N, C-alpha and C positions, 0 to 999 in steps of 0.2 A: 600525531602525538606531540605534545609540547614537552620536549626533553628538557628545556631550561626550567620549566616549572617542576618537573619530576626531580631534577637534580637538586632543587632546593629542599625537597622532602626526604630524599633518600641519598645515601652515600653512593659514589660511583660503583663500588663493589656490589652493592645490593641491586642497583639498576642493571648492571651487566648480568647478574645472575637471573633477574626477572626476564630480561630480554632473551637470554639463552634458553630459559625454560619455555617461553612462549614459542620460540622458533624451533627448538629441538623436538617438542611434542606436537607441533602444528596446531596449537590451541586456537589460533584465529580461524583455521579451517573448520573447527568443530563448534565454534560459538555462533549462535544466532544473535547478532548485535541489535537487530530490530525485530520485534514480534510482528508488528503490523504498521503499514503506512497507508494513509488515506489522502487522496488528492481530489481536488475539485477544479475543473476547468470549464468555465461557462462556454457553451456553444453559441453559434450565431442565432439571434432571434429571427433572422430573415431566412427564407428558403435558400438552399444551396443546390447547385446542379453539377453533375459530373457527366461529361460527354453528352449534354443535353437532357439527361434524365435527372429528375428531382431526387436528391438524397433524402431518404426517409429515416435512416438509422445508421449507426456506426458501432464499432466495437471499441470502447475506451480501453486503452492499454498504456502502460508505463513500464519502463525498464525495471526488471526485478533482478537484484543482485544475489550473490551466493549467500550473503548473511541476512537475507530477508525471509521471514516466514510467510508473509502475506502482503500484497499490495492491492488496495481497493481503489479503482479509478472511477470517478464520477464525472459525467459530462452531460450535455443536453443538446437537443435539436430544437426546432421551433415548437414541437409538441411533446417531446418525450424526455424523460430523465433516464439516462443510461448508466448502468453500473457494471463494471468489469472486475472480475476476481482473478488474480494471478499470483502464483507463489509455489512454495514447496509442498507437494502432496503429503510428505511425511510429517510436516509441521502442523498440519490441520487434521486432528484425529477424526472429527466427524464433519465432513464437508456438507452433507445433507442438512445438518443442523444449522450450519452457517447460512446456507441459502434459505432455509425455512425461516430463520430469524429475520433475515433481511426482507423477505416477503411480508412477514407479519408487521414489521416496522413501516414499510411502504403502505400497507393497507391501513394501518393506524393513522398515518399522516393524511391519506386520502379521506378517511372518515372525518378527521378533524376539519379538513378543508371544506367538505360538504356541509358539516354542521355550521360552520361560520357563514357559509353562503345563504343559509336559510334565514 
């Protein structure tokens, strides 16, 4: 929080009252500051090995904080695009709809790719 900028907008008494209210009623604990975060980290285009075995897949993950509803992490291997969903189960009313929508979007992208190749 930029208190210097806030102090230019509000008097010290108003600021103190606002901060008191936020802390007194634990408003930051109750607020979802982020609805969703999407990350994309490209994976290696070359094969990777763990203990001599070829890595064929992984589970993309990112840290999910208390104020996040959902974090979608996207990465790749040499052959696959991998998507991981992590977040607050209460924040997502219809989890099946989220996954179904993602599957439809991937299918549409694959269809477009096949049509371009023709």
